[in-house]
C-alpha positions, 0 to 999 in steps of 0.5 A: 426861126429862134425864139426872139424873133417868134416873141416879136411877131406874137408881141406886134400882134397885140402892140397897139392895145397895148397889154403885151410886155416882153421880158418882165422880170421876177424876183423868183426866190429872194433866197438865192444868189444873182445868177442861181435862180433869184431872177427869172423873166416872163416871156411876155406877160399880158395885162388886163384891158378894158375889154378884159379887166378880169384876166392877166396872163404869162406866157412861156414860149418854146422854140424847137428849129427844123435843124435840131429836130434833124439832128434829134434823128441822127445816130451821131448828132452834130456830125454832119449838116442836113441837107435842104432835101432833109429838111424839106422831108422831115417838114412835111412829117411835122403834120403828125398828131400832137401825141406822135410829135411831142415823141420827137427828139430834138438836140441842142449844143450845150455850151455849159458842157461844151457837147451834143444833148438830145431831148424828147419835146415832152421833156421841154414841154413838161420844163415850160410847164413847170417854169410858168406856173411858177411865174404866175405863183409869183406874179399873183405875190404883187410887188416886191417888197422895198427889201427884196425880201418876198418874191414878186415883179421888179419891172419899172414897166409895171405898177401893183395895187389891190383892187378887184378879183382878176384870174391869172392864166399861165400859158405855154406857146412852142413853135416846132419847126417852123412849121406848127404851134402848139399851145397849151393853158397850164394853170390858173391862180386868182388874185386881188392885185391889179397890174397896170402899166406905168410906161 
């Protein structure tokens, strides 16, 4: 399972209530150029609803495949492929505690540097925390101004106006080897801005 599939699964659960929006565009840093950190995209953005009018949520999704975990156990990542038995044995071992599983290494192909890179799951977790907290801060600043001089939400699907106090929450959801799903609430912020769907 890749990240887009995982995102579609979560989105489908909430599609009927009409509060879940994928890939919401943010103007993160107006001082930077396109491609260098100017824009960011929230994986899933949940508006406040009639059932929960005082809360909205920003979700960052991370998916680590079973194969990338297996390559992380190898001395020379990418030198050979895992067998079905190798992957099933690894899947069984993923029943360990959260603390243990976070120490596991995973390996991926870096297209820019044209080489394999190995990191731990806890590295991925903290990077995701940093990113989603930054996105929540931008969301709580409101919509971008017409001049684009201030960070904010820049998406045709979402409207923003001053309203009652809303609690914004930042969450990271990590799927590990299509076997384990771990969720963390990383931050919360209050805002007087109410977001609505323009669709």
